[in-house]
C-alpha positions in Angstrom: -14.1 -30.6 -21.5 -12.2 -30.1 -24.7 -11.4 -26.6 -23.8 -9.9 -27.3 -20.3 -7.9 -30.2 -21.7 -6.4 -27.7 -24.1 -5.6 -25.4 -21.3 -3.8 -28.2 -19.4 -2.0 -29.2 -22.6 -1.0 -25.6 -23.2 0.5 -25.4 -19.7 2.6 -28.6 -20.4 3.7 -27.3 -23.8 4.7 -23.8 -22.6 6.7 -25.0 -19.6 8.4 -27.8 -21.5 9.5 -25.5 -24.3 10.8 -23.0 -21.8 13.0 -25.6 -20.1 14.1 -27.4 -23.3 17.4 -26.9 -25.2 15.5 -28.0 -28.3 12.0 -26.4 -28.0 11.2 -27.5 -31.6 11.5 -31.2 -30.4 8.7 -30.8 -27.9 5.5 -32.6 -28.8 2.4 -32.8 -26.6 -0.6 -35.2 -27.2 -3.8 -35.7 -25.4 -6.4 -38.4 -25.5 -9.2 -39.8 -23.3 -8.0 -42.7 -21.1 -10.0 -44.5 -18.4 -12.4 -41.7 -17.6 -9.8 -39.0 -17.6 -7.5 -37.3 -20.1 -3.9 -38.6 -20.7 -1.4 -35.9 -21.8 1.8 -37.2 -23.1 4.9 -35.0 -23.3 7.5 -36.2 -25.8 11.0 -34.6 -25.7 14.6 -35.4 -26.7 16.2 -37.6 -24.0 18.5 -34.8 -22.8 15.7 -32.3 -22.5 13.5 -34.9 -20.8 16.0 -35.1 -17.9 15.8 -31.3 -17.5 12.0 -31.3 -17.3 11.9 -34.2 -14.9 14.5 -32.4 -12.7 16.5 -33.3 -9.7 14.7 -36.1 -7.8 11.6 -35.5 -10.0 10.8 -32.1 -8.4 10.2 -30.3 -11.7 8.0 -33.1 -13.0 6.0 -33.1 -9.8 5.5 -29.3 -10.0 4.4 -29.6 -13.6 1.9 -32.3 -12.7 0.5 -30.1 -10.0 0.1 -27.2 -12.4 -1.6 -29.4 -15.0 -3.9 -30.8 -12.4 -4.8 -27.3 -11.2 -5.5 -26.1 -14.7 -7.7 -29.1 -15.4 -9.5 -28.9 -12.1 -10.7 -25.4 -12.8 -13.2 -26.9 -15.3 -13.8 -30.2 -13.4 -11.6 -32.3 -15.6 -9.0 -34.9 -14.5 -5.7 -35.2 -16.3 -2.7 -37.6 -16.1 0.6 -36.4 -17.4 3.2 -38.9 -18.7 6.8 -38.1 -19.8 8.2 -39.9 -22.9 11.5 -40.1 -24.6 11.4 -39.0 -28.2 13.6 -41.2 -30.4 
């Protein structure tokens, strides 16, 4: 499972950096959580708003991509968005 988690994590990182004004401020972590994997995306507050998108559409699309990447190998992933102080 470590490999697919990395694939899902890579999807988050690539998309977040592409959307961010400050790609260097993007940080992605992953850890086991309640039988699945928790991926946390940390960004500057201004960039976080861009990634979440209007009415959460971009965030929903990113969650769908991450779930699809994880599902290829039978893994389950939760994606959370966090402000970076």
